[in-house]
HTML snippet that shows the backbone in 3Dmol.js (N, CA, C, O; Angstrom):
<script src="https://3Dmol.org/build/3Dmol-min.js"></script>
<div id="view" style="width:600px;height:400px;position:relative"></div>
<script>
const pdb = `
ATOM      1  N   UNK A   1      75.519  46.996 121.797  1.00  0.00           N
ATOM      2  CA  UNK A   1      76.113  45.879 122.517  1.00  0.00           C
ATOM      3  C   UNK A   1      77.476  45.558 121.905  1.00  0.00           C
ATOM      4  O   UNK A   1      77.572  45.213 120.727  1.00  0.00           O
ATOM      5  N   UNK A   2      78.495  45.673 122.693  1.00  0.00           N
ATOM      6  CA  UNK A   2      79.847  45.374 122.212  1.00  0.00           C
ATOM      7  C   UNK A   2      80.186  43.926 122.551  1.00  0.00           C
ATOM      8  O   UNK A   2      79.986  43.470 123.677  1.00  0.00           O
ATOM      9  N   UNK A   3      80.695  43.227 121.567  1.00  0.00           N
ATOM     10  CA  UNK A   3      81.101  41.847 121.803  1.00  0.00           C
ATOM     11  C   UNK A   3      82.552  41.832 122.260  1.00  0.00           C
ATOM     12  O   UNK A   3      83.331  42.719 121.912  1.00  0.00           O
ATOM     13  N   UNK A   4      82.905  40.827 123.036  1.00  0.00           N
ATOM     14  CA  UNK A   4      84.289  40.692 123.499  1.00  0.00           C
ATOM     15  C   UNK A   4      85.099  40.055 122.372  1.00  0.00           C
ATOM     16  O   UNK A   4      85.293  38.840 122.330  1.00  0.00           O
ATOM     17  N   UNK A   5      85.558  40.897 121.474  1.00  0.00           N
ATOM     18  CA  UNK A   5      86.195  40.424 120.247  1.00  0.00           C
ATOM     19  C   UNK A   5      87.498  39.691 120.513  1.00  0.00           C
ATOM     20  O   UNK A   5      87.839  38.760 119.783  1.00  0.00           O
ATOM     21  N   UNK A   6      88.231  40.089 121.540  1.00  0.00           N
ATOM     22  CA  UNK A   6      89.496  39.412 121.831  1.00  0.00           C
ATOM     23  C   UNK A   6      89.254  37.955 122.213  1.00  0.00           C
ATOM     24  O   UNK A   6      89.961  37.055 121.760  1.00  0.00           O
ATOM     25  N   UNK A   7      88.250  37.740 123.050  1.00  0.00           N
ATOM     26  CA  UNK A   7      87.938  36.377 123.480  1.00  0.00           C
ATOM     27  C   UNK A   7      87.439  35.532 122.311  1.00  0.00           C
ATOM     28  O   UNK A   7      87.817  34.369 122.168  1.00  0.00           O
ATOM     29  N   UNK A   8      86.599  36.119 121.491  1.00  0.00           N
ATOM     30  CA  UNK A   8      86.075  35.395 120.331  1.00  0.00           C
ATOM     31  C   UNK A   8      87.199  35.074 119.355  1.00  0.00           C
ATOM     32  O   UNK A   8      87.255  33.965 118.824  1.00  0.00           O
ATOM     33  N   UNK A   9      88.096  36.030 119.112  1.00  0.00           N
ATOM     34  CA  UNK A   9      89.224  35.789 118.207  1.00  0.00           C
ATOM     35  C   UNK A   9      90.114  34.667 118.725  1.00  0.00           C
ATOM     36  O   UNK A   9      90.599  33.843 117.949  1.00  0.00           O
ATOM     37  N   UNK A  10      90.327  34.636 120.027  1.00  0.00           N
ATOM     38  CA  UNK A  10      91.146  33.584 120.626  1.00  0.00           C
ATOM     39  C   UNK A  10      90.535  32.204 120.358  1.00  0.00           C
ATOM     40  O   UNK A  10      91.236  31.269 119.970  1.00  0.00           O
ATOM     41  N   UNK A  11      89.238  32.094 120.568  1.00  0.00           N
ATOM     42  CA  UNK A  11      88.539  30.824 120.339  1.00  0.00           C
ATOM     43  C   UNK A  11      88.594  30.453 118.863  1.00  0.00           C
ATOM     44  O   UNK A  11      88.906  29.312 118.520  1.00  0.00           O
ATOM     45  N   UNK A  12      88.294  31.406 117.993  1.00  0.00           N
ATOM     46  CA  UNK A  12      88.299  31.134 116.553  1.00  0.00           C
ATOM     47  C   UNK A  12      89.697  30.752 116.084  1.00  0.00           C
ATOM     48  O   UNK A  12      89.838  29.847 115.261  1.00  0.00           O
ATOM     49  N   UNK A  13      90.729  31.417 116.587  1.00  0.00           N
ATOM     50  CA  UNK A  13      92.101  31.091 116.184  1.00  0.00           C
ATOM     51  C   UNK A  13      92.452  29.647 116.519  1.00  0.00           C
ATOM     52  O   UNK A  13      93.080  28.958 115.714  1.00  0.00           O
ATOM     53  N   UNK A  14      92.053  29.186 117.697  1.00  0.00           N
ATOM     54  CA  UNK A  14      92.308  27.791 118.074  1.00  0.00           C
ATOM     55  C   UNK A  14      91.579  26.842 117.136  1.00  0.00           C
ATOM     56  O   UNK A  14      92.137  25.832 116.706  1.00  0.00           O
ATOM     57  N   UNK A  15      90.330  27.167 116.820  1.00  0.00           N
ATOM     58  CA  UNK A  15      89.546  26.321 115.920  1.00  0.00           C
ATOM     59  C   UNK A  15      90.122  26.331 114.506  1.00  0.00           C
ATOM     60  O   UNK A  15      90.113  25.304 113.827  1.00  0.00           O
ATOM     61  N   UNK A  16      90.618  27.473 114.063  1.00  0.00           N
ATOM     62  CA  UNK A  16      91.214  27.570 112.730  1.00  0.00           C
ATOM     63  C   UNK A  16      92.462  26.699 112.652  1.00  0.00           C
ATOM     64  O   UNK A  16      92.666  26.002 111.657  1.00  0.00           O
ATOM     65  N   UNK A  17      93.294  26.728 113.683  1.00  0.00           N
ATOM     66  CA  UNK A  17      94.505  25.900 113.681  1.00  0.00           C
ATOM     67  C   UNK A  17      94.150  24.420 113.577  1.00  0.00           C
ATOM     68  O   UNK A  17      94.805  23.669 112.854  1.00  0.00           O
ATOM     69  N   UNK A  18      93.121  24.007 114.295  1.00  0.00           N
ATOM     70  CA  UNK A  18      92.677  22.614 114.210  1.00  0.00           C
ATOM     71  C   UNK A  18      92.112  22.322 112.824  1.00  0.00           C
ATOM     72  O   UNK A  18      92.417  21.288 112.230  1.00  0.00           O
ATOM     73  N   UNK A  19      91.293  23.229 112.311  1.00  0.00           N
ATOM     74  CA  UNK A  19      90.658  23.016 111.007  1.00  0.00           C
ATOM     75  C   UNK A  19      91.688  22.943 109.886  1.00  0.00           C
ATOM     76  O   UNK A  19      91.483  22.219 108.912  1.00  0.00           O
ATOM     77  N   UNK A  20      92.788  23.677 110.007  1.00  0.00           N
ATOM     78  CA  UNK A  20      93.828  23.634 108.974  1.00  0.00           C
ATOM     79  C   UNK A  20      94.375  22.221 108.813  1.00  0.00           C
ATOM     80  O   UNK A  20      94.741  21.814 107.710  1.00  0.00           O
ATOM     81  N   UNK A  21      94.429  21.477 109.910  1.00  0.00           N
ATOM     82  CA  UNK A  21      94.936  20.107 109.858  1.00  0.00           C
ATOM     83  C   UNK A  21      93.902  19.150 109.273  1.00  0.00           C
ATOM     84  O   UNK A  21      94.249  18.185 108.593  1.00  0.00           O
ATOM     85  N   UNK A  22      92.631  19.428 109.544  1.00  0.00           N
ATOM     86  CA  UNK A  22      91.564  18.505 109.160  1.00  0.00           C
ATOM     87  C   UNK A  22      90.943  18.879 107.821  1.00  0.00           C
ATOM     88  O   UNK A  22      90.760  18.029 106.950  1.00  0.00           O
ATOM     89  N   UNK A  23      90.620  20.162 107.666  1.00  0.00           N
ATOM     90  CA  UNK A  23      89.911  20.613 106.474  1.00  0.00           C
ATOM     91  C   UNK A  23      90.297  22.066 106.175  1.00  0.00           C
ATOM     92  O   UNK A  23      89.687  22.991 106.711  1.00  0.00           O
ATOM     93  N   UNK A  24      91.303  22.269 105.327  1.00  0.00           N
ATOM     94  CA  UNK A  24      91.785  23.624 105.041  1.00  0.00           C
ATOM     95  C   UNK A  24      90.712  24.561 104.479  1.00  0.00           C
ATOM     96  O   UNK A  24      90.759  25.767 104.720  1.00  0.00           O
ATOM     97  N   UNK A  25      89.754  24.019 103.737  1.00  0.00           N
ATOM     98  CA  UNK A  25      88.693  24.862 103.179  1.00  0.00           C
ATOM     99  C   UNK A  25      87.819  25.418 104.303  1.00  0.00           C
ATOM    100  O   UNK A  25      87.411  26.578 104.268  1.00  0.00           O
ATOM    101  N   UNK A  26      87.540  24.585 105.287  1.00  0.00           N
ATOM    102  CA  UNK A  26      86.759  25.037 106.430  1.00  0.00           C
ATOM    103  C   UNK A  26      87.534  26.120 107.183  1.00  0.00           C
ATOM    104  O   UNK A  26      86.935  27.081 107.666  1.00  0.00           O
ATOM    105  N   UNK A  27      88.838  25.978 107.288  1.00  0.00           N
ATOM    106  CA  UNK A  27      89.661  26.983 107.966  1.00  0.00           C
ATOM    107  C   UNK A  27      89.563  28.331 107.252  1.00  0.00           C
ATOM    108  O   UNK A  27      89.506  29.375 107.900  1.00  0.00           O
ATOM    109  N   UNK A  28      89.542  28.309 105.934  1.00  0.00           N
ATOM    110  CA  UNK A  28      89.403  29.560 105.180  1.00  0.00           C
ATOM    111  C   UNK A  28      88.065  30.225 105.476  1.00  0.00           C
ATOM    112  O   UNK A  28      87.994  31.444 105.634  1.00  0.00           O
ATOM    113  N   UNK A  29      87.012  29.429 105.551  1.00  0.00           N
ATOM    114  CA  UNK A  29      85.694  29.966 105.883  1.00  0.00           C
ATOM    115  C   UNK A  29      85.672  30.570 107.274  1.00  0.00           C
ATOM    116  O   UNK A  29      85.063  31.616 107.498  1.00  0.00           O
ATOM    117  N   UNK A  30      86.335  29.912 108.198  1.00  0.00           N
ATOM    118  CA  UNK A  30      86.389  30.420 109.570  1.00  0.00           C
ATOM    119  C   UNK A  30      87.173  31.726 109.635  1.00  0.00           C
ATOM    120  O   UNK A  30      86.833  32.620 110.410  1.00  0.00           O
ATOM    121  N   UNK A  31      88.217  31.836 108.827  1.00  0.00           N
ATOM    122  CA  UNK A  31      88.982  33.082 108.785  1.00  0.00           C
ATOM    123  C   UNK A  31      88.121  34.221 108.252  1.00  0.00           C
ATOM    124  O   UNK A  31      88.230  35.358 108.712  1.00  0.00           O
ATOM    125  N   UNK A  32      87.262  33.910 107.279  1.00  0.00           N
ATOM    126  CA  UNK A  32      86.353  34.932 106.756  1.00  0.00           C
ATOM    127  C   UNK A  32      85.352  35.357 107.826  1.00  0.00           C
ATOM    128  O   UNK A  32      85.039  36.542 107.945  1.00  0.00           O
ATOM    129  N   UNK A  33      84.853  34.409 108.597  1.00  0.00           N
ATOM    130  CA  UNK A  33      83.930  34.729 109.685  1.00  0.00           C
ATOM    131  C   UNK A  33      84.616  35.640 110.694  1.00  0.00           C
ATOM    132  O   UNK A  33      84.029  36.623 111.146  1.00  0.00           O
ATOM    133  N   UNK A  34      85.845  35.322 111.046  1.00  0.00           N
ATOM    134  CA  UNK A  34      86.598  36.150 111.992  1.00  0.00           C
ATOM    135  C   UNK A  34      86.758  37.566 111.451  1.00  0.00           C
ATOM    136  O   UNK A  34      86.606  38.540 112.188  1.00  0.00           O
ATOM    137  N   UNK A  35      87.063  37.674 110.173  1.00  0.00           N
ATOM    138  CA  UNK A  35      87.246  38.985 109.549  1.00  0.00           C
ATOM    139  C   UNK A  35      85.949  39.803 109.613  1.00  0.00           C
ATOM    140  O   UNK A  35      85.974  40.991 109.936  1.00  0.00           O
ATOM    141  N   UNK A  36      84.825  39.163 109.305  1.00  0.00           N
ATOM    142  CA  UNK A  36      83.533  39.855 109.344  1.00  0.00           C
ATOM    143  C   UNK A  36      83.204  40.305 110.765  1.00  0.00           C
ATOM    144  O   UNK A  36      82.734  41.424 110.968  1.00  0.00           O
ATOM    145  N   UNK A  37      83.448  39.443 111.745  1.00  0.00           N
ATOM    146  CA  UNK A  37      83.194  39.816 113.139  1.00  0.00           C
ATOM    147  C   UNK A  37      84.044  41.011 113.561  1.00  0.00           C
ATOM    148  O   UNK A  37      83.565  41.911 114.250  1.00  0.00           O
ATOM    149  N   UNK A  38      85.298  41.011 113.143  1.00  0.00           N
ATOM    150  CA  UNK A  38      86.178  42.127 113.485  1.00  0.00           C
ATOM    151  C   UNK A  38      85.713  43.426 112.824  1.00  0.00           C
ATOM    152  O   UNK A  38      85.765  44.490 113.441  1.00  0.00           O
ATOM    153  N   UNK A  39      85.261  43.340 111.580  1.00  0.00           N
ATOM    154  CA  UNK A  39      84.753  44.524 110.894  1.00  0.00           C
ATOM    155  C   UNK A  39      83.483  45.030 111.573  1.00  0.00           C
ATOM    156  O   UNK A  39      83.305  46.235 111.748  1.00  0.00           O
ATOM    157  N   UNK A  40      82.608  44.112 111.950  1.00  0.00           N
ATOM    158  CA  UNK A  40      81.373  44.481 112.636  1.00  0.00           C
ATOM    159  C   UNK A  40      81.686  45.154 113.972  1.00  0.00           C
ATOM    160  O   UNK A  40      81.077  46.167 114.317  1.00  0.00           O
ATOM    161  N   UNK A  41      82.614  44.604 114.705  1.00  0.00           N
ATOM    162  CA  UNK A  41      83.007  45.181 115.989  1.00  0.00           C
ATOM    163  C   UNK A  41      83.612  46.573 115.795  1.00  0.00           C
ATOM    164  O   UNK A  41      83.368  47.477 116.594  1.00  0.00           O
ATOM    165  N   UNK A  42      84.390  46.740 114.745  1.00  0.00           N
ATOM    166  CA  UNK A  42      84.978  48.046 114.440  1.00  0.00           C
ATOM    167  C   UNK A  42      83.881  49.076 114.179  1.00  0.00           C
ATOM    168  O   UNK A  42      83.955  50.208 114.658  1.00  0.00           O
ATOM    169  N   UNK A  43      82.867  48.676 113.418  1.00  0.00           N
ATOM    170  CA  UNK A  43      81.749  49.577 113.132  1.00  0.00           C
ATOM    171  C   UNK A  43      81.004  49.937 114.414  1.00  0.00           C
ATOM    172  O   UNK A  43      80.599  51.086 114.592  1.00  0.00           O
ATOM    173  N   UNK A  44      80.820  48.969 115.304  1.00  0.00           N
ATOM    174  CA  UNK A  44      80.168  49.250 116.587  1.00  0.00           C
ATOM    175  C   UNK A  44      80.984  50.244 117.404  1.00  0.00           C
ATOM    176  O   UNK A  44      80.429  51.140 118.040  1.00  0.00           O
ATOM    177  N   UNK A  45      82.303  50.080 117.382  1.00  0.00           N
ATOM    178  CA  UNK A  45      83.181  51.007 118.103  1.00  0.00           C
ATOM    179  C   UNK A  45      83.060  52.427 117.545  1.00  0.00           C
ATOM    180  O   UNK A  45      83.019  53.398 118.301  1.00  0.00           O
ATOM    181  N   UNK A  46      83.003  52.536 116.219  1.00  0.00           N
ATOM    182  CA  UNK A  46      82.877  53.854 115.597  1.00  0.00           C
ATOM    183  C   UNK A  46      81.565  54.516 116.007  1.00  0.00           C
ATOM    184  O   UNK A  46      81.538  55.712 116.298  1.00  0.00           O
ATOM    185  N   UNK A  47      80.477  53.746 116.032  1.00  0.00           N
ATOM    186  CA  UNK A  47      79.179  54.300 116.430  1.00  0.00           C
ATOM    187  C   UNK A  47      79.192  54.707 117.896  1.00  0.00           C
ATOM    188  O   UNK A  47      78.604  55.725 118.262  1.00  0.00           O
ATOM    189  N   UNK A  48      79.849  53.933 118.727  1.00  0.00           N
ATOM    190  CA  UNK A  48      79.898  54.228 120.159  1.00  0.00           C
ATOM    191  C   UNK A  48      80.715  55.485 120.439  1.00  0.00           C
ATOM    192  O   UNK A  48      80.462  56.189 121.416  1.00  0.00           O
ATOM    193  N   UNK A  49      81.693  55.767 119.584  1.00  0.00           N
ATOM    194  CA  UNK A  49      82.555  56.935 119.778  1.00  0.00           C
ATOM    195  C   UNK A  49      81.863  58.244 119.402  1.00  0.00           C
ATOM    196  O   UNK A  49      82.330  59.320 119.776  1.00  0.00           O
ATOM    197  N   UNK A  50      80.762  58.160 118.671  1.00  0.00           N
ATOM    198  CA  UNK A  50      80.063  59.384 118.221  1.00  0.00           C
ATOM    199  C   UNK A  50      79.324  60.037 119.349  1.00  0.00           C
ATOM    200  O   UNK A  50      78.684  61.070 119.153  1.00  0.00           O
TER     201      UNK A  50
END
`;
const viewer = $3Dmol.createViewer("view");
viewer.addModel(pdb, "pdb");
viewer.setStyle({}, {cartoon: {color: "spectrum"}});
viewer.zoomTo();
viewer.render();
</script>
């Protein structure tokens, strides 16, 4: 199952921008979540290409 990573990144980016104003530590955590999702999606793409 491939996730729509572009759409998810768009949503997370908006939330990160808001979080930076309210709670920078939370924004850092959200950036880590985005990074993990992107890595997971990359791995799914590699498996699908085999």
